[in-house]
N, C-alpha and C positions, 0 to 999 in steps of 0.2 A: 710112626714114620721114622725111618733111620736117616740121620743127616751125617754126612761125612765130616769129620772134624778136620779143621785146617791144620796142616803140619807147620812146624816152625819154618821150614823151607818155603812152603806156599805163602805164609805170612810175609816172609822176607821179600820174596819176589813181588808180591802185590804192593807192599808198601814202598819198596825201592823203586819200582817202576813209576808209581804215582809221584813220589817225592823228587826223583831225578827229572821227570818231565816238567814238574812245576818249577824246579830250579832252572832248567834250561830256558823256559819261557821267561822267567824273571831276568836272566842274563841277557836274553834278546831285547827285553824292554830297556835294560840299562844301555845297551848298544844304540837304541833309538835316541838316546840323549846326545849322541855325537853330532847331530844335525845342527851346525852352527847358525843356520838361518832361523832356528827356533830357540836356541839356548846359548847362553854365554857362560864360558868356563875357562879355567886356567890349566896350564900343564900341571900345576901343583894339585888341582882338584882331581885330575885324571890319575895322577900318581897315588893319591890317597885312596881312591876307589879301588884301583887294581892291587895295591898293597894289602888292603883289607880283605879283598876277595881271595888273593893268593894265600895269605896267612890262614884264613879260615879253611880253605880247601886243604892246605898242608896239615892243619890240626885234625881235620876229619880223616884224612888218610892215615895219620899216625894212630888214631883210635882203632882203625881196622887192622893195622899191622902189629899192634900190641899183642903180647902173648895172652892166651885165654885165662891167665891167672889173675885177671883184673888189672893188668898193667904193672904188676910188681915185678920188676926186672932184677932186683937184688944188686949187689955190688959187682962191678967189672972194671978193673983197672984200665983195660984197653979201650974203653968207650969214652 
């Protein structure tokens, strides 16, 4: 029986879809914490949450934008 082998692209699409959907659901659950009738929090708490999420998302994007040489950019005076 011949089984089609999954390509790198197929694997990326499958995993990215599942992981992004899982992440979106988790973000929605964080949003549920905004209900002040059920939870008590400060502005500082909110700032910490969103700073952490923003930083991690920025780090993730940078990993995608790095050159395919493993992130070794070499020296550039203008950066």
